[in-house]
N, C-alpha and C positions, 0 to 999 in steps of 0.2 A: 235664082230668085225670080226669074222671068215669070210673069203672070201673077205674081203675088202683089198684094197691096203693100205700099211702103209703110214701114213701121219703125218707130224709135223704140228699140228694145226687142227686136225680133230674135226669138230663140231658134238657133240653127238645129238641124238634125244631127245625130251622132256622126253620120257620114260626112256632112258638111264641115263639122268641127274637126274631124280627122284631117281634112285637106289643109286646114289652117294651123295645125299643131306645129309645123316646122317654122312658122313665123317667129322672129325673136320676141315679139310682144305676146306670145301665147300665154306666158305666165302672168300677164298683167290684164287679161281680158276677164270681164264679168262673166260668171258662169252659173248655171243651174246646179242643184244639188247632185245631179248625175253627171256633171262635167261638161254639158253642152254650152257652147259660147253664145253670148248675146252680141248682136251687131245692130247698127243703125242703117236702115235702108230708106229713112224718111228724108233726112237732110242730104244724104249722098244718094243721088239718083242712079239707077241702073246705067251702066254695068258695074257701078262702084258700090262698096259698102264701107262703113266706118266700123272699126273694131271699138267696142265700148270698153275703155281702159280705166283702171284705177291705179292710184299711187299707193305703194306700201314700201317702206324702207327695204331696199335690196332687190326689188323687181326691176325689170328692164325699163319700164315706163318711168320709174323713179330716177334711174340713172340718166336716161336721155333727157328727162324734164330739167334736171339740174344742170346738165351740160348745156342745154339751150338757154337757160337763165344766165349761166356764167358767160356764155358767148355774148348775149345781148348786153349784159352789164359791163363786161371787161373789154370786149372788142368793138361793139357798136357804140357803146357809151351811154346807154340808157341809164337813168338814175332811179328807176322803179319798174316794177312789173305788176300788171293787173292780172289777177287770177279769177276766172269765172268758173263756178261749179266745182271748186276744189274738193269740197267735202261731199261724200255720198250720204251723209246723215241728215239731210235737211227736208226730206219728203216722207210721205206716208210709206210705211214699211211694205205694203203690198206692191209698191213700184219696183219691178225687177231691175230697172236701170239705176237703182240707188244702193245696190248691195251685190255681193258675190256669195254664192252659197256652197262653193266647192271646198272650203276650208274654214276652220274656226280660228279666230284670233285670240282666244283665251279670255275674252272680256265680253264680247257682244252676245246678246241672247235675243231670242224671238219672244216678243210680248204681244199677246192678243190685245189689240187696241180697244176692243169692246168689253172684255172682261178684266183686263189688267193682269192676267196670268200668263 
């Protein structure tokens, strides 16, 4: 990433994506239609990146998320959890950080916001 401008929703190259495929969160990362991962290099400054993750029942992020909530509620004693940006469906569809394109959920469709088709 050296030399690139920081970006929220940076699309990795295929080569960069391959390097991260062994990560347990790989099945939870937002992706382009051709499978490249999206990362955040804006909030996480070099040499770090944030994987841009989403929750879906059964993926690793889902599992870890609820383990963390259970820990906070059961062990720490919190009586509630604040969740920020839980849904990817709240922004314009052309924002790549609000959807994953590598699989179809059986319900979601692309609608052209200008034509309605």
